[in-house]
Each structure stands twice: as structure tokens, then as C-alpha cells.
C-alpha positions in Angstrom: -41.2 -0.4 -0.3 -40.8 -0.3 3.4 -38.7 2.5 4.8 -35.8 1.4 7.0 -36.6 3.8 9.8 -40.0 2.0 10.3 -38.1 -1.3 10.7 -35.8 0.3 13.3 -38.8 1.6 15.2 -40.4 -1.8 15.3 -37.2 -3.5 16.3 -36.6 -1.0 19.1 -40.2 -1.6 20.4 -39.6 -5.3 20.3 -36.3 -5.1 22.1 -37.4 -2.7 24.8 -41.0 -4.1 25.2 -42.3 -0.5 25.2 -43.3 2.1 22.6 -42.3 4.7 25.2 -38.8 3.4 25.8 -38.3 2.9 22.0 -39.4 6.5 21.3 -36.8 7.7 23.9 -34.0 6.0 21.9 -34.9 8.1 18.8 -35.7 11.3 20.6 -39.3 11.4 19.4 -42.8 11.3 21.0 -44.3 8.0 22.0 -47.4 8.8 20.0 -45.3 9.4 16.9 -43.5 6.1 17.1 -46.7 4.2 17.9 -48.4 5.7 14.8 -45.3 4.8 12.6 -45.5 1.1 13.8 -49.2 1.1 13.2 -48.7 2.4 9.7 -46.2 -0.4 9.1 -48.7 -3.0 10.3 -51.4 -1.6 8.0 -49.0 -1.7 5.0 -48.1 -5.3 5.8 -51.6 -6.4 6.6 -50.7 -8.2 9.8 -50.3 -7.2 13.5 -46.7 -7.1 14.7 -47.4 -6.5 18.4 -49.9 -7.4 21.1 -50.5 -4.2 23.1 -51.3 -3.9 26.8 -50.9 -1.6 29.7 -47.6 -3.4 30.5 -46.1 -2.7 27.1 -45.9 -4.6 23.7 -45.0 -8.1 22.8 -44.4 -9.4 19.2 -47.1 -11.6 17.8 -46.1 -14.9 16.1 -46.1 -13.4 12.6 -44.4 -10.4 14.1 -41.6 -12.5 15.4 -40.9 -13.9 12.0 -41.1 -10.5 10.3 -38.9 -8.8 12.9 -36.3 -11.6 12.6 -35.9 -10.9 8.9 -36.1 -7.1 9.5 -33.2 -7.4 12.0 -31.0 -9.0 9.4 -31.9 -6.4 6.8 -31.1 -3.5 9.2 -27.8 -5.1 10.2 -26.9 -5.5 6.5 -27.8 -1.9 5.8 -25.7 -0.7 8.8 -22.8 -2.8 7.8 -23.0 -1.5 4.3 -23.1 2.1 5.6 -20.0 1.5 7.8 -18.2 -0.1 4.9 -19.1 2.7 2.5 -17.9 5.3 5.0 -14.6 3.4 5.5 -14.1 3.1 1.7 -14.7 6.9 1.3 -12.1 7.6 4.1 -9.5 5.2 2.7 -9.8 3.0 5.7 -10.9 0.0 3.6 -10.8 -1.0 0.0 -7.9 -1.9 -2.2 -4.5 -0.4 -2.9 -2.8 -1.7 -6.1 1.0 -1.3 -5.7 3.7 -1.9 -8.2 7.4 -2.1 -7.4 10.8 -3.5 -8.3 13.3 -4.6 -5.8 12.9 -6.2 -2.4 10.2 -6.1 0.1 12.3 -7.9 2.7 13.8 -4.8 4.3 14.4 -1.1 3.7 12.2 1.9 3.4 9.5 0.4 1.3 9.1 -2.6 3.6 8.9 -0.2 6.6 6.3 2.0 4.9 4.1 -1.0 4.0 4.3 -2.3 7.6 3.2 1.1 8.9 0.4 1.4 6.3 -1.0 -2.1 7.2 -0.8 -1.3 10.9 -2.7 2.0 10.4 -5.4 0.7 7.9 -5.5 -3.1 8.2 -8.8 -3.3 6.3 -7.2 -2.1 3.1 -6.1 -5.0 0.9 -2.7 -4.4 -0.8 -2.4 -6.0 -4.2 1.3 -6.0 -5.2 2.8 -6.4 -8.6 6.5 -6.7 -9.3 7.9 -5.7 -12.7 10.0 -3.4 -14.8 9.7 0.3 -14.9 8.1 0.6 -18.3 5.5 -2.1 -17.6 4.5 -0.6 -14.2 4.3 3.0 -15.6 2.1 1.7 -18.4 -0.1 0.0 -15.8 -0.4 3.3 -13.9 -1.5 5.2 -17.0 -4.1 2.6 -17.8 -5.5 2.7 -14.2 -4.4 -0.9 -13.5 -2.2 0.3 -10.6 -2.7 3.0 -8.0 1.0 3.7 -7.4 4.4 2.4 -8.3 7.7 2.6 -6.3 10.5 2.9 -8.9 13.9 4.3 -9.3 14.0 8.1 -10.2 11.2 10.3 -11.5 8.8 9.8 -14.4 8.5 12.4 -17.2 5.2 11.1 -18.4 2.6 13.9 -18.4 -0.2 11.8 -17.0 1.8 10.8 -13.9 3.1 12.5 -10.8 6.3 11.5 -9.1 7.9 12.4 -5.8 11.1 11.0 -4.2 10.9 10.4 -0.5 13.9 8.1 0.1 17.0 6.7 -1.6 18.4 3.2 -1.6 22.2 2.7 -1.1 24.3 1.2 -3.8 26.3 -1.9 -2.8 29.4 -3.4 -4.3 29.9 -7.2 -4.0 33.6 -8.0 -3.7 34.9 -11.6 -3.9 36.6 -13.1 -0.9 40.3 -12.1 -0.9 39.8 -9.0 -3.1 42.4 -6.3 -2.3 39.6 -3.7 -1.6 37.9 -5.9 1.0 39.8 -4.3 3.8 39.7 -0.7 2.5 38.4 1.7 5.2 36.1 3.4 2.6 35.5 2.2 -0.9 35.4 4.8 -3.6 34.5 4.6 -7.3 38.0 5.6 -8.3 39.2 2.4 -6.5 37.2 0.4 -8.9 38.7 1.8 -12.1 39.6 -1.1 -14.3 37.3 -3.6 -12.6 34.6 -5.5 -14.5 31.1 -5.0 -13.2 28.1 -7.3 -13.1 24.6 -5.9 -12.7 21.1 -7.3 -13.1 19.4 -6.8 -16.4 16.1 -6.1 -14.5 15.3 -2.7 -13.1 17.1 -0.9 -11.6 20.0 -2.5 -13.5 19.9 0.0 -16.4 20.1 2.9 -14.0 23.0 1.4 -12.2 24.8 0.8 -15.5 24.3 4.5 -16.4 25.7 5.5 -13.0 28.8 3.3 -13.3 29.4 4.6 -16.9 29.0 8.2 -15.8 31.5 7.8 -12.9 34.2 5.7 -14.5 34.2 6.6 -18.2 37.1 8.6 -19.6 38.9 9.4 -22.8 39.3 6.1 -24.7 37.9 4.1 -21.7 34.5 2.8 -20.8 34.0 0.4 -17.9 33.2 -3.2 -18.7 29.7 -4.0 -17.6 27.8 -7.3 -18.0 24.1 -7.6 -17.3 22.7 -10.9 -16.0 19.1 -11.9 -16.1 19.0 -12.7 -12.4 17.5 -11.2 -9.3 19.4 -9.0 -6.9 19.7 -11.8 -4.4 21.3 -14.2 -7.0 23.6 -11.5 -8.4 26.1 -11.9 -5.5 27.2 -15.3 -6.8 28.8 -13.6 -9.9 31.4 -11.8 -7.9 34.7 -13.6 -8.7 38.4 -12.7 -9.5 38.3 -9.2 -10.9 34.5 -9.1 -11.4 32.4 -7.1 -8.8 28.7 -6.9 -8.6 26.6 -3.7 -8.1 23.1 -3.7 -6.7 20.8 -1.3 -5.0 18.6 -1.8 -1.9 19.4 -3.6 1.3 22.5 -5.6 2.2 22.9 -9.3 1.7 20.5 -11.7 3.4 22.7 -14.7 3.2 26.3 -14.7 4.4 28.9 -17.5 4.4 32.5 -18.4 3.7 32.0 -18.4 -0.1 29.7 -15.3 -0.2 31.1 -12.0 -1.4 31.8 -9.1 0.9 29.2 -6.4 0.4 30.4 -2.8 0.7 28.8 0.6 0.2 30.6 2.7 -2.5 31.4 6.4 -2.1 32.2 9.5 -4.1 33.3 12.9 -2.9 29.8 13.6 -1.6 29.4 10.5 0.4 27.7 7.1 -0.1 26.2 6.6 -3.5 22.4 6.1 -3.6 19.6 5.7 -6.0 16.5 7.9 -5.5 13.3 5.9 -5.2 10.2 7.6 -6.7 6.6 7.2 -5.8 4.6 7.5 -9.0 0.8 7.8 -9.4 -1.7 8.9 -12.0 -3.0 12.4 -11.9 -6.7 12.2 -11.2 -6.6 8.9 -9.3 -9.3 9.4 -6.6 -8.8 6.2 -4.7 -9.1 7.2 -1.0 -6.6 4.4 -0.1 -4.0 6.0 -2.3 -4.6 9.3 -0.6 -4.0 7.7 2.8 -0.8 6.1 1.6 0.5 9.5 0.3 -0.5 11.1 3.5 1.5 8.5 5.4 4.6 9.2 3.3 4.2 12.9 3.7 4.0 12.5 7.5 6.7 9.9 7.8 9.3 11.8 5.7 8.2 15.4 6.6 7.7 16.3 3.0 4.3 17.5 1.7 2.7 16.2 -1.4 3.0 19.0 -4.0 -0.4 20.2 -5.4 -1.4 18.9 -8.8 
């Protein structure tokens, strides 16, 4: 097998036209490089260069050999650079699971920043429910998942970096449309519509906790529609509840979207970043480092 450094010596000699100038590139003696090239020629059984007092010139067989040698060295150098980038998390693949919207909000902003910092990393996204995505994390089919709340699964780690606001969709003409601040207590007696998909169950639990009382539980209907399509269910005494960003489409017949408050301020849902303990994907490490820097919160040790 031919050592790569011998190919580099021969290519440098061909490019510079001189064993002396080629040796200077590698910081070695001319005699050392000349002997290495001669050793290569003996192993190949053909002369690569014509030597003279003016320098060296590739022979015809040498030209053909060096042409192929140049491609081999370039491929090896490219492989070396790619391997280093993979090891540093500057290339490779990041498998991301989420539920919600990528159109705006914190997750959208984080992904834009990540792509700008490491454009060579391919992001493979998968949208789905919490249980499915957490299962995929445990089975090493995802690197991380952005989901509501924290996970109690022992094989996973969870950190919350941001919260998404909760929005109430009020039909046009609803008496609470003009309220200066909308509180949960203002919605007592209303019928609620949520999405059956995540984070619908978490929103249902939040409504129930805030508005249940002796002999009373709020009326909540779950619809198997996306957050964007949920707004159309706001009518008469029915209001919608969703998490994330505000409405993308507005119009005369569209509901009025308002934040809802309690005594502590606007109601939000914590968004957890979940990953499997022991996942050594460098691209994941880079993503977590970006989150820690962006939100000023260090990743806790394992």
C-alpha cells in the first residue's frame, strides 16, 4: 500500500518543479524528499520524473499517475475535514421531534439561529404526539424533542428554556372581546374547544384545574384538528384555547385572539427540550450549547 505522504511529496515536486522547493513546503531536507520520491518510483516500477539541473518534470507515465494521486489526496483531505466537522458538531444530522408550529415563536427562532451557525448540519424534523416522540427518543430514532412540560422517563433528560403563551379565541361580538385584560374567572360558564392533539390534553388539564369547583366542571370538547384550524370552532358561547403563536390569518369572520391571565400574569405552557441520556451526537451537543447561551441557562450535568 502506498503511503499518502509519499503521494503528497510527489505532487508537491510536480507542482513546484523542484525537489528543493517541495521539501521547503514540508519543512524537511531536499535529500529526504528526493529519497522518498525515489522510493515511490521503485515501488511502482516506473519513473515519475525527469531530473535535471533546472529541476524536475513529470514523465508521461508520471503525469497519469500523479493525476490519479491528486484525486486520491483531495478525497482524503475532504474526508479528513468532514470527519473533523462531524466530530465538532459542525456537520452531520440532527433528528428533531416537535409538536406545534414552526412558523414563529421561540422554536422557530432557535432553529433559524442553529441553521445560521451550522449550515452543514442537516435537520430531520418529525411532528407527532408526546408519547410517540418520547418513545422515539428512547429508541434512538430522534436526538431531541421539543414538547410541553418535562418527562419523568428515567432514560431521558428534560430542561425547559421557554414557555408558549395560551390564547383564547373569542367569536366576533363576544362580550369579552373588549375586556382590557381577560382572566380565567371571566370564562366561568363558557364552553371550551381544544385540539385533541398535543398539547391539547395539557390545555384541558389547565382549564379543569382553574375553573373546576364544587359540583362544577368546565365543558371541554376536543377536536381532531390542528391549532390553525381550531379557530373556526369559536362561535356563540364556545371559545377555543390553543398554545403557541397568535393567529396567522385574520378577517371579518375570524375570532378575536386574546391572551388569558390569572393573578400571576399571562398563562403559559412550559416547553421542554428532551433528549436521551448518553446520546453522543455532536450536533445535539451544539444545539444544547446554543440553547444554554441564548437563554442564559446552563445544561445541568448528567
